[in-house]
C-alpha positions as CSV (number, residue, x, y, z in Angstrom):
1,M,6.9,-18.2,34.9
2,G,7.8,-15.4,37.4
3,K,6.2,-12.2,37.8
4,G,9.3,-10.5,36.0
5,R,9.4,-12.8,33.2
6,A,5.6,-12.6,32.5
7,G,5.8,-8.8,32.6
8,A,8.9,-9.0,30.2
9,L,6.9,-11.2,27.8
10,A,3.9,-9.0,27.8
11,A,5.9,-5.7,27.5
12,L,7.6,-7.4,24.5
13,F,4.4,-8.1,22.8
14,L,2.9,-4.8,23.4
15,A,6.2,-2.7,22.4
16,A,6.1,-5.0,19.1
17,L,2.8,-3.7,18.3
18,A,4.3,-0.1,17.6
19,L,7.0,-1.2,15.2
20,R,5.2,-1.4,11.8
21,P,1.8,0.6,11.8
22,Q,3.9,3.6,10.6
23,I,4.9,1.7,7.4
24,V,2.4,-0.9,7.0
25,G,-0.7,1.6,7.7
26,L,0.7,3.7,5.0
27,G,0.0,0.9,2.3
28,P,-3.8,1.5,1.9
29,L,-3.5,5.1,2.4
30,I,-1.1,5.7,-0.4
31,P,-3.5,6.8,-3.0
32,S,-4.8,9.4,-0.8
33,I,-1.5,10.5,0.4
34,Q,-0.2,10.9,-3.2
35,D,-3.3,12.9,-4.3
36,D,-3.1,15.2,-1.2
37,L,0.5,15.9,-1.7
38,D,0.3,15.8,-5.4
39,T,3.5,13.6,-5.9
40,A,4.9,10.7,-7.8
41,H,4.7,6.7,-6.9
42,A,8.5,6.9,-6.3
43,V,8.3,10.0,-3.8
44,V,5.4,8.2,-1.8
45,G,7.5,5.1,-1.9
46,L,10.2,7.1,0.2
47,L,7.7,6.9,3.1
48,G,8.0,3.2,3.3
49,T,11.8,3.1,2.0
50,I,13.1,5.4,4.7
51,P,12.0,3.7,7.8
52,V,13.4,0.3,6.4
53,L,16.6,1.9,5.4
54,C,16.9,3.5,9.0
55,M,16.1,-0.1,10.4
56,G,19.4,-1.1,8.5
57,L,21.5,1.8,9.2
58,F,21.0,1.7,12.9
59,A,20.8,-2.0,13.7
60,P,24.6,-2.4,14.1
61,P,25.3,0.5,16.5
62,A,22.2,-0.6,18.6
63,A,24.9,-2.6,20.6
64,L,26.4,0.9,21.7
65,L,23.2,2.0,23.0
66,L,22.5,-1.2,24.7
67,K,25.9,-1.1,26.7
68,R,25.3,2.6,27.7
69,V,21.6,2.6,28.9
70,G,20.3,-1.1,28.6
71,S,17.5,-2.7,27.0
72,R,14.6,-1.5,29.0
73,A,15.6,2.3,28.5
74,A,16.8,1.9,25.0
75,I,13.6,0.1,23.5
76,G,11.4,2.4,25.8
77,G,13.3,5.6,24.0
78,C,12.6,4.0,20.7
79,L,8.8,3.8,21.3
80,F,8.9,7.5,22.6
81,L,10.6,8.4,19.2
82,I,8.3,6.8,17.0
83,A,5.2,8.2,18.7
84,S,6.5,11.8,18.9
85,F,7.8,12.3,15.5
86,G,4.7,10.2,13.9
87,L,2.6,13.1,15.6
88,L,5.0,15.7,14.0
89,R,4.9,13.9,10.7
90,T,1.1,14.1,10.4
91,A,1.0,18.1,11.3
92,S,3.5,18.7,8.5
93,P,1.7,20.5,5.5
94,Q,4.5,19.8,2.7
95,V,5.7,16.7,1.3
96,A,9.3,17.6,2.1
97,L,8.7,17.8,5.9
98,V,6.5,14.5,5.8
99,V,9.7,12.8,4.4
100,V,12.2,14.4,6.8
101,F,10.1,13.4,10.0
102,T,9.9,9.9,8.6
103,F,13.8,9.4,9.4
104,P,13.3,9.8,13.2
105,I,10.5,7.3,13.0
106,G,12.6,4.8,11.2
107,V,15.6,5.4,13.7
108,G,13.4,4.3,16.6
109,M,12.4,1.3,14.6
110,G,15.8,0.4,13.6
111,F,17.1,0.4,17.1
112,A,14.2,-1.4,18.5
113,G,14.2,-4.2,15.9
114,A,18.0,-5.0,16.8
115,L,17.4,-4.8,20.7
116,M,14.4,-7.1,20.9
117,P,16.4,-10.3,19.9
118,V,19.0,-9.3,22.7
119,F,16.2,-8.6,25.1
120,V,14.9,-12.2,24.5
121,K,18.5,-13.5,24.9
122,E,18.6,-11.8,28.4
123,H,15.1,-12.9,29.7
124,F,14.3,-16.1,27.8
125,P,17.5,-18.0,27.0
126,D,15.6,-21.3,27.7
127,R,12.8,-20.5,25.1
128,P,14.3,-18.2,22.4
129,A,11.8,-19.3,19.6
130,F,9.0,-19.0,21.5
131,A,9.7,-15.5,23.1
132,T,10.8,-14.5,19.4
133,G,7.6,-15.8,18.1
134,V,5.6,-13.8,20.9
135,Y,7.0,-10.3,19.9
136,T,6.9,-11.2,16.1
137,T,3.2,-11.9,16.7
138,G,2.9,-8.6,18.2
139,I,4.6,-7.1,15.1
140,Q,2.1,-9.0,12.9
141,L,-0.9,-8.1,14.8
142,G,0.1,-4.2,14.8
143,S,0.7,-4.5,11.0
144,A,-2.8,-6.3,10.5
145,L,-4.6,-3.9,12.9
146,S,-3.0,-0.8,11.2
147,S,-3.7,-2.0,7.7
148,G,-7.2,-2.9,8.4
149,L,-8.0,0.2,10.2
150,A,-6.1,2.8,8.3
151,V,-8.9,3.5,5.6
152,P,-11.8,3.5,8.2
153,V,-9.9,5.6,10.7
154,A,-8.9,8.1,7.8
155,H,-12.7,8.4,6.8
156,A,-13.6,9.1,10.7
157,A,-10.8,11.5,11.2
158,G,-10.8,13.4,8.1
159,G,-8.1,11.9,6.0
160,W,-4.7,10.1,6.0
161,R,-3.1,12.5,8.7
162,G,-5.9,11.6,11.2
163,S,-5.2,7.8,10.5
164,L,-1.4,8.1,11.1
165,A,-1.9,10.6,14.1
166,A,-4.2,7.8,15.7
167,F,-1.3,5.1,15.3
168,S,1.3,7.6,17.0
169,A,-1.2,8.2,20.0
170,V,-1.5,4.6,20.4
171,T,2.4,4.1,20.4
172,G,2.6,6.6,23.2
173,G,0.4,4.6,25.3
174,L,2.4,1.4,24.4
175,F,5.5,3.5,25.7
176,L,3.9,3.9,29.0
177,A,2.9,0.1,29.1
178,W,6.6,-0.8,28.5
179,L,7.8,1.4,31.3
180,V,5.2,-0.1,33.9
181,L,5.6,-3.8,32.6
182,T,9.4,-3.8,32.7
183,R,9.9,-2.1,36.1
184,F,11.1,-5.1,37.6
185,D,14.1,-5.4,35.3
186,P,17.3,-4.9,37.4
187,P,19.0,-1.5,37.0
188,H,21.4,-1.3,34.1
189,A,25.2,-1.2,35.0
190,R,26.7,1.1,32.2
191,V,29.6,-0.2,30.7
192,E,32.3,1.2,28.2
193,A,30.8,0.9,24.7
194,R,32.9,-0.2,21.7
195,A,31.6,-0.5,18.0
196,P,30.4,-4.1,17.7
197,R,32.7,-6.5,15.5
198,L,30.5,-7.6,12.7
199,P,31.2,-11.4,11.7
200,L,32.1,-10.2,8.2
201,R,34.1,-13.4,7.5
202,S,31.3,-15.7,8.6
203,R,29.6,-17.5,5.4
204,M,26.7,-18.4,7.6
205,A,26.1,-14.7,8.8
206,W,26.1,-13.6,5.2
207,L,23.5,-16.2,4.3
208,F,21.3,-14.9,7.1
209,V,21.7,-11.3,5.6
210,V,20.4,-12.9,2.3
211,L,17.6,-14.7,4.0
212,F,16.6,-11.5,5.8
213,G,17.2,-9.1,2.9
214,F,15.2,-10.9,0.3
215,M,12.3,-11.6,3.0
216,G,12.2,-7.8,3.5
217,L,12.1,-7.0,-0.1
218,T,9.2,-9.2,-0.6
219,Y,7.3,-8.2,2.5
220,Y,7.9,-4.3,2.3
221,G,7.2,-4.3,-1.4
222,L,3.7,-6.1,-1.0
223,N,2.8,-3.9,2.0
224,A,3.8,-0.7,0.1
225,W,2.0,-1.6,-3.3
226,L,-0.3,-4.5,-3.1
227,A,-3.3,-2.3,-2.4
228,D,-2.4,0.4,-5.1
229,S,-2.0,-2.3,-7.5
230,F,-5.4,-3.7,-7.2
231,V,-6.8,-0.1,-7.0
232,E,-5.3,0.2,-10.6
233,R,-7.3,-2.9,-11.5
234,G,-10.5,-1.1,-10.5
235,W,-10.9,-2.0,-6.9
236,S,-11.9,0.5,-4.1
237,E,-9.4,1.7,-1.8
238,A,-11.2,0.0,1.0
239,S,-11.3,-3.5,-0.7
240,A,-7.7,-3.2,-1.8
241,G,-6.8,-2.1,1.7
242,G,-8.5,-5.2,2.8
243,L,-5.7,-7.2,1.1
244,I,-3.0,-5.6,3.2
245,A,-5.2,-6.6,6.4
246,V,-5.5,-10.1,5.2
247,L,-1.8,-10.2,4.5
248,N,-1.0,-9.4,8.1
249,L,-3.9,-11.3,9.8
250,A,-3.0,-14.5,7.9
251,A,0.4,-14.2,9.4
252,L,-0.7,-14.3,13.1
253,P,-1.2,-18.0,13.8
254,S,1.8,-19.1,11.7
255,S,4.0,-16.6,13.6
256,L,3.6,-18.5,16.8
257,L,2.8,-22.1,15.8
258,V,5.9,-22.4,13.4
259,P,8.3,-21.4,15.9
260,W,6.8,-23.4,18.6
261,L,7.1,-26.5,16.3
262,A,10.6,-25.6,15.4
263,D,11.8,-25.7,19.1
264,R,10.5,-29.1,19.4
265,H,10.4,-31.0,16.0
266,G,12.1,-31.3,12.5
267,S,14.8,-29.0,11.0
268,R,15.0,-25.4,10.3
269,R,15.7,-26.1,6.9
270,R,12.6,-28.5,6.1
271,L,10.2,-25.8,7.4
272,M,11.7,-23.0,5.8
273,I,11.8,-24.7,2.4
274,G,7.9,-25.4,2.9
275,L,7.3,-21.7,3.7
276,G,9.4,-20.7,0.7
277,V,7.2,-22.8,-1.6
278,M,4.2,-20.9,-0.2
279,L,5.6,-17.6,-0.6
280,V,6.6,-18.0,-4.1
281,T,3.1,-19.7,-5.1
282,G,1.1,-17.1,-3.3
283,A,3.3,-14.2,-5.1
284,A,3.0,-15.8,-8.7
285,G,-0.8,-16.3,-8.0
286,L,-1.3,-12.5,-7.4
287,V,0.0,-11.8,-10.7
288,L,-1.3,-14.8,-12.9
289,F,-4.7,-15.3,-11.2
290,P,-5.8,-12.0,-9.6
291,G,-9.4,-13.0,-9.3
292,G,-8.3,-15.1,-6.6
293,A,-6.4,-12.2,-4.8
294,Y,-7.5,-13.0,-1.2
295,A,-6.7,-16.6,-1.4
296,W,-3.2,-16.0,-2.6
297,T,-2.8,-13.1,0.0
298,T,-3.5,-15.4,2.6
299,L,-0.9,-17.9,1.5
300,V,1.5,-15.3,1.2
301,G,0.6,-14.1,4.7
302,L,0.8,-17.3,6.3
303,A,4.3,-18.0,4.9
304,N,5.5,-14.4,5.9
305,G,4.1,-14.9,9.5
306,A,6.3,-17.9,10.1
307,I,9.5,-16.8,8.0
308,F,9.9,-13.7,10.1
309,P,10.4,-15.3,13.4
310,M,12.4,-18.3,11.9
311,V,14.9,-16.1,10.2
312,L,15.2,-13.9,13.6
313,T,15.8,-17.3,15.5
314,L,18.9,-18.3,13.4
315,P,21.4,-16.1,15.1
316,L,20.3,-17.7,18.3
317,D,20.9,-21.2,16.8
318,I,24.7,-20.5,16.4
319,S,25.8,-18.7,19.4
320,H,25.0,-19.1,23.4
321,R,26.5,-15.6,24.0
322,P,24.4,-12.4,23.9
323,E,27.3,-10.2,22.5
324,R,27.9,-12.6,19.7
325,V,24.0,-12.9,19.1
326,G,23.8,-9.0,19.1
327,S,26.9,-8.9,16.5
328,I,25.1,-11.5,14.1
329,V,21.9,-9.8,14.5
330,G,23.3,-6.3,13.8
331,M,24.9,-7.3,10.5
332,M,21.7,-9.5,9.4
333,L,19.5,-6.6,10.3
334,G,21.9,-3.9,9.0
335,V,22.5,-5.1,5.8
336,G,19.4,-7.1,5.3
337,Y,17.3,-4.0,6.0
338,L,19.4,-1.9,3.6
339,I,18.4,-4.6,1.0
340,A,14.9,-4.6,1.8
341,A,14.8,-0.7,2.0
342,T,15.0,-0.6,-1.8
343,S,11.8,-2.3,-2.5
344,P,9.0,0.3,-2.1
345,F,10.9,3.0,-4.0
346,A,12.3,0.7,-6.6
347,L,9.1,-0.9,-7.3
348,G,7.3,2.7,-7.4
349,A,9.9,3.8,-10.0
350,V,9.0,0.7,-12.0
351,R,5.4,1.6,-11.9
352,D,6.2,5.1,-12.8
353,A,8.4,3.9,-15.9
354,T,6.1,1.4,-17.1
355,G,2.6,2.8,-16.3
356,S,1.2,-0.5,-14.6
357,F,2.1,-2.6,-11.6
358,T,2.8,-5.6,-13.5
359,G,6.6,-5.5,-13.8
360,A,6.6,-4.6,-9.9
361,M,4.8,-7.8,-9.1
362,W,6.9,-9.9,-11.0
363,A,9.9,-8.6,-9.3
364,L,8.2,-9.7,-6.0
365,V,8.1,-13.2,-7.5
366,A,11.7,-13.0,-8.2
367,F,12.4,-11.9,-4.7
368,A,10.6,-14.8,-3.2
369,T,12.2,-17.3,-5.3
370,V,15.9,-16.1,-4.3
371,W,14.6,-16.5,-0.8
372,L,13.5,-20.1,-1.4
373,L,17.0,-21.0,-2.9
374,A,18.8,-19.4,0.0
375,T,17.1,-21.8,2.5
376,L,18.6,-24.7,0.8
377,P,22.2,-24.7,2.6
378,L,20.6,-24.3,6.1
379,S,21.0,-28.0,7.2
380,R,21.5,-29.0,10.9
381,E,25.1,-29.8,10.3
382,R,26.0,-26.4,8.8
383,L,24.2,-24.6,11.7
384,Q,26.2,-26.7,14.2
385,R,29.4,-26.0,12.5
386,A,28.9,-22.4,12.9
387,R,28.1,-22.4,16.6
388,A,30.2,-20.6,18.8
């Protein structure tokens, strides 16, 4: 691997570390945030919903940004946006400003999430699943570290604001690392940008939307409310926050291993059906047998870790052209994140309405079941017929 490709792979991994702490790191801090801001579960849920919503809204127009400035400058700008507005949010004294400053953070995440698969296609066309696995592992590691460190850093730094400020400062450092490691990229030749033509008539693209959307409903719902649901059961904030850390740490080995295997052996469908069974079993176990929460959370984490890169690789399987990959990814992420964005707010509203998290947790089991059923049509023959 040449110096440029090695630098691009390292940059991809490090940039990905910054794409989830501002969402996932919130989960263990939600009880403290809610007490400090004196607001409802549904309102605090907006802090998880807004970034995911922005990831949907700004995924399709990412192609315009890509053509104007190129993937290096665009992803770097996204990291700067996340870092700067993350710091502004922590300094905001009122809940309204905390919510408002969450929007630009989500914009940065939305553009970056849609640009990274294109960066993979540009730099690693021969090993797309492996490169995708590298940056999704970065996302999972960033999620695991932020969820595990959120409460300890908050205790050391004087509260939830100090914890989120630390995440933002680290993102600033990752922004500088991105600029250094991608300096070998050739200069971008600006081209006339047009709105991307989304494959709205493609059944396979819509299937990808369902897979991504229901994956997100489950993932973001768990990261938002799993810890708080066990605080409700009498666990300490630190112990309940540990479940979020386990959820994301367990995802690390599978996020690299399963995509590596998928490039070499077996069918996508067989692997994804197995992952779906794990996801449903773990989610149901959290409701029915909460005493084994760490085991069930590990099972869900292992499934999530592999599901994310596998779904992101699907658009690469049905097109060789970067512009078509970008349009499919834009649609999949755009509509999929809009679906996923409803999870933190809606489940928080269910908790407010019912007085417990039981109904919300059963909803997560239902989301996981729909995801499993949606993997059944992913035969090798159907993927090959959709190739263009």
